N, C-alpha and C positions, 0 to 999 in steps of 0.2 A: 504494500500500500504506500502510495507516495506521501510526502510530507504535507502537501496541501490537503489531501484527503483526510489525513490524521487530524489536522487542524480543524477541518470542517466537522468531522465527527465529534471532536472535543467541544467545539463551540455549540454544536447541536445538543450535546448532553448537558452542557451548562444551562442552555435555554430551557430544556425540559425540566431540570432541577429547579430553576427559578419559577417556572410555571406551576409545578406541582408541590413544591416544598412549602411548609408553613412559613408565614411571614416573620416568625420569631427569629431573631438574629443573635448577636452576641448576648449572652446571659451571664452576669456576674453571679457566682455561686458563693464563694467564701473569700473574705479578706481578713488576713491576720497581720497586725502591726505589732511587732515585738520590739520594745524599747530597751536600750542598755542604760547603764548608770549615767552616761554623758548625754543622753537624749537622742542618740543616733537610732535610726529605725531600720529594722530588717522586715521587709514587707513581702508577703506572698499572696497573690491574687489567683484564685482558681475560677475558671469560667468555661463556658461551652460556646462553640462556634456552630453556625448553621452550615449546611452542605455548600451553599454558594460561597460563604466566607472561606471555607477550607480551600475551595477552588481558587478564590482570589489570592489567598496567601501562597498556594502552590504555584500559581502562574505569575506570582510577583506583581499582581495588580495592586495589592495593598501590602504595606509594611507595618504590621501592628507593633513591632518592637520600637521602631522610630516614632510612631504615633504615641505610644505609651510614654516614652522618654520625653517628648515634646510637651505632652499634656501635663505630666507631673512637674516638669521643670517650670512651666509657665504658671500653673495653678498654685504651686507651693513657693515659687521664687527661690528654689534651692536646686543645686545640681544633683541629678539622680543618676545612679549607676545601675544598669541592668545586669544582674548577675547571671540570670538564665531566662530563656524564653522558650516555652514549649507550646504545642498546639492547644493545651488546656490549662496552662498556668504561666505566671510570670513571677520572677523573684527579683526584687530591687532593693538597693541600699540607699537610704536618705540620711546624709549627715545632718546633725543638729536639728532633727525633726521636732523634738519636744523641747520646751524651755525648762531649765532646771534652776531652782532658786533655793535659798537656805534661810528662810525667814523663821525667827523664833527657835533656831537650832534644829528644826525639823526639815529635812530636805523635801521639797515640793516639786512635782513634775507636772507639766501641763502640755498635753498634746494639742496641736492646732485643729481648728475646724477644717474639714475636708468636704468639698462638694464635687459630685460627679456630673453636675449640670453642664459644665463646660464641655465635657466629653460628648454629652448628648447633643449639644449645639454644634459641635464640630462635625459629627456624623451627619447631621441634618443638612450640611452644606454639600455633601457628596452627591454625584449624579444618581447613585443607586439608592438614595435615602428613601424614596417612595416605595421601594421593594422590600424594605426590612423594618423591623420593629425591635430595636435593641433595648435591653434592660440593664442599665448601668448601676442600679441599686443592688449591692450585694445581698443575697439572701441572709447571710450572717456575717457580721463584722465583729472582730475582737481586737481590742487594744490591750496588750499585755505589758504591764509595768515590770521593772527589774525585780521587785519584791514578790512577784507572782499575782498581784491584784489584776483582775481582768474586768474591763468594761465591755459589755456586749450590746449590739444593736441588730435589729432585723429589718430588712427591706427598706433601708433609709438611703435616699438620694444624697442627703447631706449628713455627714457624721459630725456631731458637735464636738467642741473642745472638751477635753476631760482633764480635770485636775485631781491629783492624788498625793496625799502625804505618804512618802515612802517609809516603810517599816522593815527594817532589816533585823 
């Protein structure tokens, strides 16, 4: 089979998947933000991609790793390092994510407010936006502090700032 026929068959399959696949697209499943004593964050996001999105990544139409880095850099105003990027998860490091203070002799740590609304707005600007319905609000979000305290949130588009007095 010639290269042009292979391309035509691949394009046809993509069109069929777009036509018959559900409109649900990227779905955030689990977000875990683990903080160290200095306020640095180790972040793991687990998600699902739709069939057309897998094809877009495979065919390099979309670069989710670059988009993730840009989105986090701009929304947090901090340089983000992508440690790993898989088809169903991303692992990033964010330096100085949480603010650490030592008022009254008790160390206090405050994580910043995080909103996924910017990611939603960004996707809505793409040509294929009308074909998909992404869900950027993680089903479960956990902010884990260095002393083991965990704050949890369910299906929130905006994760509020969390303050916690550290107990070692």
